[in-house]
matplotlib code that plots the C-alpha trace (Angstrom):
import matplotlib.pyplot as plt

x = [29.0, 28.1, 31.8, 32.2, 29.0, 30.4, 33.6, 32.0, 29.8, 32.9, 34.8, 31.7, 31.6, 35.2, 34.8, 32.0, 33.8, 36.9, 35.1, 33.2, 36.4, 37.9, 34.8, 35.2, 38.8, 38.0, 37.5, 41.2, 42.5, 40.4, 41.6, 45.2, 44.7, 43.1, 46.2, 48.3, 46.3, 45.9, 49.3, 48.6, 46.9, 45.7, 43.5, 39.9, 36.9, 33.8, 31.6, 31.7, 31.6, 34.8, 33.4, 33.0, 34.7, 38.2, 39.1, 42.9, 44.5, 46.6, 44.6, 43.8, 41.1, 39.9, 39.7, 37.6, 35.3, 35.0, 34.1, 31.4, 29.8, 30.4, 27.5, 28.6, 31.9, 29.9, 27.8, 28.5, 25.7, 26.5, 26.0, 28.6, 26.6, 26.6, 23.6, 25.2, 24.5, 26.2, 27.3, 29.6, 31.6, 34.5, 34.8, 31.1, 31.4, 34.5, 33.0, 29.8, 31.4, 34.0, 32.1, 28.2, 26.6, 25.1, 22.0, 22.0, 21.1, 24.0, 26.3, 29.6, 30.7, 34.3, 37.1, 40.4, 43.4, 46.7, 49.6, 52.8, 54.3, 51.4, 49.9, 46.3, 44.2, 40.6, 38.2, 34.7, 32.1, 29.3, 25.8, 22.3, 20.2, 20.7, 22.9, 19.7, 18.8, 22.2, 22.6, 25.4, 27.7, 27.8, 29.2, 32.5, 30.5, 29.2, 30.2, 29.3, 32.3, 34.2, 34.9, 37.9, 37.6, 40.7, 39.8, 42.1, 45.4, 44.1, 41.6, 38.4, 35.3, 33.8, 30.4, 31.9, 33.0, 29.8, 27.8, 30.1, 29.3, 25.6, 25.8, 28.1, 25.6, 22.8, 24.8, 25.4, 28.9, 30.3, 32.0, 34.7, 36.7, 40.4, 41.3, 45.0, 46.6, 45.2, 42.7, 38.9, 38.8, 41.3, 43.5, 47.1, 48.6, 52.3, 54.2, 54.3, 52.4, 51.8, 53.9, 52.2, 53.0, 53.8, 51.4, 52.6, 49.5, 47.2, 48.7, 48.0, 44.5, 43.7, 45.0, 42.6, 39.7, 40.7, 40.7, 37.3, 35.7, 37.7, 34.8, 34.3, 36.1, 38.1, 37.9, 39.6, 38.7, 40.6, 39.9, 42.1, 45.4, 44.5, 45.2, 48.9, 48.5, 46.5, 48.9, 51.9, 50.2, 49.3, 52.9, 54.5, 52.4, 51.9, 49.8, 49.5, 47.5, 44.4, 42.5, 40.5, 40.4, 40.9, 39.7, 40.9, 38.7, 40.5, 44.0, 47.1, 49.8, 52.8, 52.6, 56.1, 55.2, 51.7, 53.2, 55.9, 53.6, 50.5, 46.8, 45.2, 45.1, 41.3, 41.8, 45.4, 44.7, 41.7, 43.6, 46.6, 44.4, 42.4, 45.6, 46.9, 43.6, 43.7, 47.3, 46.9, 45.3, 48.5, 51.0, 52.6, 52.8, 54.2, 56.7, 59.2, 59.6, 58.2, 59.1, 55.5, 56.5, 57.7, 54.6, 52.1, 53.9, 54.1, 52.5, 52.5, 51.6, 55.3, 56.7, 54.0, 54.9, 58.7, 58.1, 56.3, 58.6, 61.8, 63.4, 66.3, 63.5, 63.6, 65.3, 68.8, 68.7, 66.1, 64.2, 65.8, 64.9, 67.1, 66.7, 68.3, 65.8, 62.9, 64.0, 64.7, 61.3, 59.6, 61.9, 60.3, 56.7, 56.2, 53.0, 54.4, 57.7, 56.6, 54.0, 55.3, 54.5, 50.8, 49.0, 45.3, 43.1, 43.1, 40.6, 41.5, 38.6, 39.9, 38.4, 40.1, 38.9, 40.1, 41.0, 43.1, 45.2, 45.9, 46.4, 46.1, 48.7, 51.3, 49.9, 48.6, 51.0, 49.4, 52.3, 51.4, 48.0, 49.2, 52.0, 50.6, 47.8, 46.6, 45.7, 42.7, 42.0, 38.6, 39.0, 35.9, 35.4, 34.0, 33.6, 35.9, 37.8, 36.0, 32.7, 31.3, 27.8, 25.6, 22.8, 21.0, 17.7, 17.1, 16.9, 17.4, 21.1, 21.2, 20.5, 23.3, 22.5, 23.9, 27.4, 28.5, 31.9, 30.5, 28.2, 31.2, 33.8, 31.2, 30.4, 34.0, 34.4, 31.4, 32.8, 36.4, 34.9, 32.7, 35.7, 37.9, 35.1, 34.6, 38.4, 38.5, 35.7, 37.3, 40.6, 38.7, 37.0, 40.4, 41.7, 38.8, 39.5, 43.0, 45.1, 48.7, 50.9, 52.4, 49.1, 48.1, 46.6, 48.2, 45.8, 46.5, 50.1, 51.3, 50.1, 53.3, 55.2, 53.7, 54.9, 54.9, 58.2, 57.3, 55.8, 57.0, 54.4, 51.6, 51.1, 48.3, 47.8, 48.3, 47.3, 44.1, 42.9, 44.6, 43.9, 43.3, 46.9, 47.1, 45.3, 43.5, 46.7, 46.9]
y = [26.0, 22.6, 21.6, 22.5, 20.5, 17.4, 17.6, 17.9, 14.7, 12.8, 13.8, 12.6, 9.4, 8.7, 9.8, 7.3, 4.4, 5.0, 5.3, 2.0, 0.3, 1.7, 0.6, -3.1, -3.1, -1.6, -4.9, -6.0, -2.7, -2.8, -6.2, -5.2, -2.1, -4.3, -6.5, -3.5, -2.3, -5.7, -5.5, -2.2, -2.7, 0.9, 0.5, -0.3, -1.2, 0.6, -2.1, -5.7, -5.2, -5.0, -1.8, 0.1, 3.2, 3.0, 5.3, 5.2, 7.0, 6.6, 5.3, 8.3, 9.7, 11.9, 9.0, 7.1, 10.1, 10.7, 7.0, 7.1, 10.5, 11.0, 9.0, 10.0, 8.0, 4.9, 5.3, 6.4, 4.9, 4.5, 1.9, -0.8, -3.6, -4.8, -2.6, 0.4, 3.7, 7.1, 7.7, 4.6, 6.1, 8.3, 10.0, 11.2, 12.1, 14.2, 15.9, 16.8, 18.4, 20.2, 21.5, 21.2, 24.6, 25.5, 27.6, 31.0, 30.1, 32.2, 35.1, 36.3, 39.7, 40.2, 41.9, 42.7, 42.5, 44.2, 42.1, 43.4, 43.5, 45.4, 42.2, 41.5, 38.6, 38.3, 37.0, 36.0, 35.9, 33.7, 35.0, 33.5, 34.7, 35.5, 38.4, 40.6, 40.4, 41.3, 41.0, 42.3, 39.9, 39.1, 41.9, 41.6, 40.9, 37.7, 34.6, 32.2, 30.0, 31.0, 28.5, 29.4, 27.5, 27.1, 26.0, 24.1, 25.6, 26.5, 28.9, 27.5, 27.9, 24.5, 23.1, 21.3, 24.6, 26.5, 23.6, 23.4, 27.2, 26.4, 23.6, 25.6, 28.3, 25.9, 24.7, 28.3, 28.8, 31.9, 30.6, 32.7, 31.5, 32.5, 33.5, 33.6, 36.4, 36.6, 33.8, 33.9, 37.7, 38.8, 41.6, 41.1, 44.3, 43.1, 40.8, 37.9, 34.7, 32.6, 29.5, 26.2, 25.7, 29.3, 30.2, 33.8, 35.3, 32.8, 33.8, 37.4, 36.7, 34.6, 37.3, 39.7, 37.2, 36.8, 40.5, 40.9, 38.0, 37.9, 35.9, 33.1, 29.8, 29.4, 26.2, 25.6, 23.2, 22.7, 20.8, 18.9, 20.6, 23.4, 21.2, 21.8, 25.3, 24.5, 21.9, 24.2, 26.9, 24.5, 23.3, 26.6, 28.2, 25.0, 25.8, 29.5, 28.8, 30.4, 27.2, 24.9, 22.0, 21.5, 19.1, 18.3, 17.0, 14.6, 16.1, 15.5, 14.5, 13.6, 16.8, 16.7, 13.1, 14.2, 17.0, 14.9, 11.9, 14.1, 12.9, 11.0, 12.9, 13.4, 15.7, 16.8, 18.7, 20.6, 21.7, 22.9, 24.7, 26.4, 27.5, 29.1, 30.9, 32.5, 33.7, 34.9, 38.2, 39.0, 38.1, 41.6, 42.1, 38.7, 38.7, 40.4, 37.4, 34.4, 33.0, 33.3, 31.6, 28.6, 28.7, 28.8, 26.1, 23.8, 20.3, 19.3, 20.6, 20.1, 22.2, 24.9, 24.9, 25.2, 28.0, 30.0, 29.5, 27.8, 30.5, 28.4, 26.0, 23.5, 26.0, 25.0, 21.8, 20.8, 17.8, 17.6, 19.1, 21.0, 19.1, 21.4, 24.3, 22.0, 20.0, 23.2, 24.4, 21.4, 21.6, 25.0, 24.1, 20.3, 20.3, 17.8, 19.5, 20.7, 18.2, 17.3, 20.9, 20.6, 20.9, 20.7, 17.8, 17.5, 15.2, 14.0, 12.5, 10.3, 7.8, 4.7, 5.3, 8.9, 9.3, 12.4, 11.6, 8.0, 4.6, 5.1, 2.5, 4.9, 8.3, 8.3, 8.5, 5.9, 6.1, 9.6, 8.9, 5.8, 7.7, 11.2, 11.6, 14.9, 13.4, 11.2, 9.6, 8.5, 6.3, 5.4, 2.7, 5.2, 9.0, 10.1, 13.4, 15.7, 14.0, 11.8, 12.0, 9.6, 7.5, 6.7, 8.2, 11.1, 11.3, 15.1, 15.1, 18.9, 18.6, 19.5, 16.5, 14.3, 15.5, 13.1, 14.7, 18.1, 16.4, 14.4, 17.3, 19.6, 16.7, 16.2, 20.0, 19.8, 16.7, 18.0, 21.2, 19.2, 17.0, 20.0, 21.6, 18.3, 18.1, 21.7, 21.0, 18.0, 19.9, 22.5, 19.9, 18.4, 21.8, 22.6, 19.3, 20.6, 18.2, 19.2, 19.0, 15.7, 14.0, 11.3, 13.5, 12.2, 13.8, 17.4, 18.4, 21.9, 24.5, 26.5, 23.7, 24.3, 27.4, 28.4, 28.1, 31.3, 33.2, 36.5, 36.4, 35.0, 37.8, 36.7, 35.0, 31.4, 30.1, 32.0, 30.2, 26.8, 26.2, 22.5, 22.2, 18.6, 16.8, 14.6, 13.0, 10.8]
z = [128.4, 126.8, 126.6, 130.4, 131.1, 129.2, 130.9, 134.3, 133.5, 132.5, 135.7, 137.7, 135.9, 136.4, 140.0, 140.7, 138.8, 140.9, 144.1, 143.5, 142.8, 146.1, 147.9, 146.7, 147.8, 151.1, 152.9, 152.3, 153.4, 156.5, 157.4, 156.9, 159.3, 161.9, 161.8, 162.2, 165.2, 166.8, 168.6, 170.3, 173.8, 173.8, 170.7, 172.1, 170.2, 171.3, 170.0, 169.3, 165.5, 163.5, 161.9, 165.1, 165.9, 167.4, 170.3, 170.4, 173.4, 176.3, 179.4, 181.7, 183.9, 181.1, 178.6, 180.9, 181.4, 177.7, 177.0, 179.7, 178.8, 174.9, 173.3, 169.8, 170.3, 170.3, 167.1, 163.4, 161.2, 157.5, 155.1, 155.1, 153.5, 149.9, 149.3, 147.9, 149.6, 148.7, 152.2, 152.0, 149.1, 150.4, 147.0, 147.2, 150.9, 150.1, 147.1, 148.8, 151.7, 149.6, 146.5, 147.2, 147.7, 151.1, 151.9, 153.5, 157.1, 158.5, 157.2, 158.4, 159.7, 159.0, 161.1, 159.2, 161.6, 161.0, 162.0, 163.5, 159.9, 158.6, 156.8, 157.0, 158.2, 158.5, 161.2, 159.9, 162.7, 162.0, 163.0, 162.2, 159.6, 155.7, 154.6, 154.0, 157.6, 159.2, 162.9, 165.1, 166.7, 170.4, 172.7, 174.4, 177.8, 176.5, 178.4, 175.4, 174.4, 171.2, 168.6, 166.4, 163.0, 160.8, 157.3, 155.0, 154.0, 150.4, 152.1, 150.5, 152.7, 152.3, 153.2, 156.1, 157.7, 157.1, 158.6, 161.5, 162.1, 161.9, 164.5, 166.8, 166.8, 167.6, 170.6, 172.0, 170.6, 168.9, 165.8, 164.0, 161.0, 160.6, 157.1, 156.1, 154.2, 150.7, 151.2, 151.0, 149.8, 152.6, 151.1, 150.6, 151.9, 152.0, 149.7, 152.2, 152.5, 155.5, 155.5, 156.1, 159.8, 160.8, 163.7, 164.2, 162.5, 164.3, 167.7, 167.2, 166.0, 169.1, 171.4, 169.8, 170.2, 173.8, 174.2, 172.7, 174.8, 178.0, 179.8, 177.3, 177.0, 173.7, 171.7, 168.3, 165.4, 162.1, 158.9, 156.6, 155.9, 158.2, 161.1, 160.5, 161.6, 164.6, 165.8, 165.2, 167.3, 170.2, 170.2, 170.2, 172.9, 175.0, 178.1, 177.1, 174.0, 175.5, 174.3, 176.7, 174.0, 170.4, 167.6, 164.0, 161.4, 158.9, 159.7, 157.5, 159.9, 157.8, 155.7, 154.0, 152.8, 151.7, 149.6, 148.1, 147.1, 146.5, 146.8, 144.1, 140.7, 140.8, 143.9, 143.2, 140.0, 141.3, 144.5, 142.3, 139.9, 142.7, 144.4, 141.2, 140.5, 143.9, 143.6, 140.0, 141.2, 143.1, 140.3, 140.3, 143.9, 144.6, 141.8, 144.1, 146.3, 144.3, 140.9, 139.5, 136.2, 138.1, 140.2, 137.5, 135.5, 138.4, 138.0, 141.6, 145.1, 146.0, 143.2, 144.0, 147.6, 146.8, 144.3, 147.1, 150.1, 149.0, 146.9, 145.6, 144.6, 141.7, 139.3, 140.0, 138.0, 135.6, 136.6, 140.2, 143.6, 145.9, 148.9, 151.5, 151.1, 151.2, 154.1, 156.0, 155.2, 156.8, 159.9, 160.6, 159.4, 160.4, 162.4, 164.9, 165.6, 169.0, 169.8, 173.1, 174.2, 173.6, 177.0, 176.2, 175.0, 171.3, 169.5, 166.0, 163.8, 161.0, 158.6, 157.3, 153.8, 153.7, 149.9, 150.4, 153.6, 152.2, 154.0, 157.8, 158.6, 157.0, 157.4, 160.9, 163.9, 166.1, 168.5, 169.3, 170.5, 172.5, 174.4, 174.8, 177.3, 175.5, 172.0, 171.3, 168.0, 166.8, 163.7, 161.8, 159.1, 156.6, 156.3, 153.5, 153.9, 156.1, 155.3, 158.2, 157.0, 158.9, 157.2, 160.3, 161.6, 159.2, 155.5, 155.0, 154.1, 154.4, 158.2, 160.5, 162.5, 159.7, 160.4, 162.9, 163.2, 164.3, 167.0, 168.3, 168.6, 170.4, 172.8, 173.3, 174.3, 176.6, 178.3, 178.8, 180.4, 182.6, 183.6, 184.4, 186.5, 188.3, 189.1, 190.4, 192.6, 194.0, 194.5, 196.5, 198.6, 199.5, 200.4, 202.7, 204.5, 205.3, 203.4, 202.9, 199.9, 201.1, 201.1, 198.7, 196.0, 193.0, 190.3, 191.2, 190.6, 191.3, 188.9, 188.8, 187.0, 183.5, 181.8, 178.2, 176.4, 174.5, 177.4, 176.0, 173.2, 175.1, 177.8, 180.0, 183.4, 182.7, 186.0, 186.0, 182.8, 183.2, 186.9, 186.2, 184.9, 183.5, 186.3, 183.8, 182.7, 186.0]

ax = plt.figure().add_subplot(projection="3d")
ax.plot(x, y, z, "-o")
ax.set_aspect("equal")
plt.show()
């Protein structure tokens, strides 16, 4: 026990030293990013300060509405001065929201769903109160909005996810956490794991949620590498995704490059070790389809991912990679492969000092947000990875009000819903005045033009749910 404590202290010391070094070098990196963004007319500062939040998007009616009505878009308070504050450290923000324990203000009620191939995924419904005072979840007649939360691809239920559930409950949402096969205590009933960007299980889970809550709107939030699954799902289903709006907290966009280069070692090794520990309990069952010796001897996330899903893997030649299976794998699992088919508003919250994603000038696809009217990027100066803890008006760091990202995305959901309702009211008023199709009503295209490219797997009335049909892109 004493040895473990010494190792932990050494790691904390190294992490603090490394984070201070990164903080001192942050000014140069921030200046380089400003130069990179300076040539893009769609990048607009919400404040006169160079440290303000950047809202990067294609100009549209919805974008103007968000700027006007989302007050959290204009303020993220943290220490940027030379007086050091722990919230200015991306390392401490990242570690705090990943490893710090949480209190028992909520508990989860689990539904295990059997997929079409008899595999199991789990839906954890968050309800208020400790586990000793168990409450039943809301009935299927509830009209409360449902918030589908997708954790990181490693399956760890972080403090960020739990606090998001608490905040969502306070705002009247019904939060539900989607757990992949074998993750977070979900039983592995078949020798098959879910690939990084395969949305088939999520699609079936969302259809079940819609069946259980037919009267409530559906929203989705993902964190970190879990955003790859959410973006893949939104791209494949298009306007038939059941969702009204979605948000990604600290997403990894260029996933293949991220796996190949890997995050900094101080995050790389714990992620790899955690993944191996979670899979070790299924060694016998998975040995039929995975080279478990290769998996447990892997020294990088890329080799581990190859061992699980690229069966020709790295065994063919020692010290070399078989590029064909790896490239083919990412052709099927790249989160941005169908990004042009996304048909709902998507908010991405990113920090310039994110230590896991890396330099935003090379890891964030700014051209996507500048050309696609469905995507909105909030780029902050600080916040770490899934951190965004504000050091403004309150000193209780355990308070959910300190999670600026949670307040921002919930306000985004509310504003988009209000915008759609206002658009629908305007459309009905125009119809009552007897205006025909040939009139000058540019903001309201015909609803029948948008269909899902995989309509066979999304069996519901598209027009009944998405009656606003992209009118906000005018």
